[in-house]
C-alpha positions, 0 to 999 in steps of 0.5 A: 424279199428285201431290197439290196442297195448296191451303191456307194454310201454317201459318206464315202462319196462326199467332198465333205461332212461337217456339223454346222450350226445354222445362222437363221432357220432354212426350209430346205425340205420345201422344194425350190428352183434356186440355190441358197447359201447356208450360213453358220458356224462349222463346229466340226469336220467330219470328213475332208479338210476345210479352210477357215472360210467355206461357202456352203451352197444348197443345190435345190432339193438336195438337203431334205430336212429343215435347219433350225437356227442354233441347232447342230445339223450334219451336212454331207455336201458333194461340192464345196466352194472355198471363198 
């Protein structure tokens, strides 16, 4: 018997989905206790309307893949803070 997920897909519940090119490598897959600011260039907003400047804060253990400098990475975020 298989397991059926009865939840809201991340894409539907997220405030924003962006394609970001990080400015530096970030080991977000390593458990941490503190928040980190993710810096980089947003090249596409797949969901949500974003102003020219956005502050993306990684809440500990919510993104479980590393970011590599210069390589595009899709970020799904639930809280977007505008600076």
